C-alpha positions in Angstrom: 6.3 -7.0 8.3 6.4 -5.8 11.9 9.8 -7.4 12.5 11.2 -5.7 9.3 9.8 -2.3 10.6 11.6 -2.8 13.9 14.8 -3.7 12.2 14.6 -0.5 10.1 14.4 1.5 13.3 17.6 -0.1 14.4 19.3 1.1 11.2 17.6 4.5 11.1 17.5 5.3 14.8 15.5 8.6 14.3 12.6 6.6 12.7 9.7 5.3 14.7 8.2 1.9 14.2 5.0 3.4 12.8 7.0 5.4 10.2 8.8 2.2 9.2 5.5 0.3 8.9 4.1 3.1 6.8 7.0 2.9 4.4 6.7 -0.9 4.1 2.9 -0.8 3.7 3.2 1.9 1.0 5.7 -0.3 -0.8 3.5 -3.4 -0.5 0.5 -1.5 -1.9 2.6 -0.4 -4.9 3.8 -4.0 -5.5 0.7 -6.0 -4.9 -0.7 -5.3 -8.4 2.2 -7.5 -9.7 0.8 -10.6 -8.0 -0.8 -11.5 -11.4 2.6 -12.5 -12.7 2.7 -15.4 -10.3 5.6 -16.8 -8.3 6.9 -14.9 -5.4 7.3 -11.5 -7.2 5.8 -9.4 -4.4 8.1 -10.8 -1.8 11.1 -10.3 -4.1 10.1 -6.7 -4.8 9.6 -6.1 -1.0 13.1 -7.5 -0.3 14.6 -5.2 -2.9 12.8 -2.2 -1.5 13.7 -3.1 2.1 17.4 -3.2 1.0 17.0 0.2 -0.5 15.5 1.5 2.7 18.4 0.1 4.7 20.9 2.0 2.5 19.1 5.2 2.0 20.1 8.4 3.7 18.1 10.0 6.5 17.3 12.9 4.2 16.0 10.6 1.5 13.9 8.6 3.9 12.4 11.7 5.6 11.5 13.1 2.2 9.8 9.7 1.2 7.9 9.7 4.5 6.7 13.3 4.0 5.5 12.4 0.5 3.6 9.3 1.7 2.0 11.2 4.6 1.0 14.0 2.2 -0.8 11.4 0.1 -2.8 10.3 3.1 -4.3 13.7 3.8 
């Protein structure tokens, strides 16, 4: 997951590695409840979400980060 976070910062140069890790951990926590369906569903969902993160605008990503950070408070 750390490698994916670093790669996200190469695409979104304004983003820190810790922000990218926070996005990926939040996605993983949302998807891990689907493990009960078996197979490699969580990895598949993470790959899809990672692709979405890669294509998302800076504005969208910053809004998502703000939302995640507000949930942590």
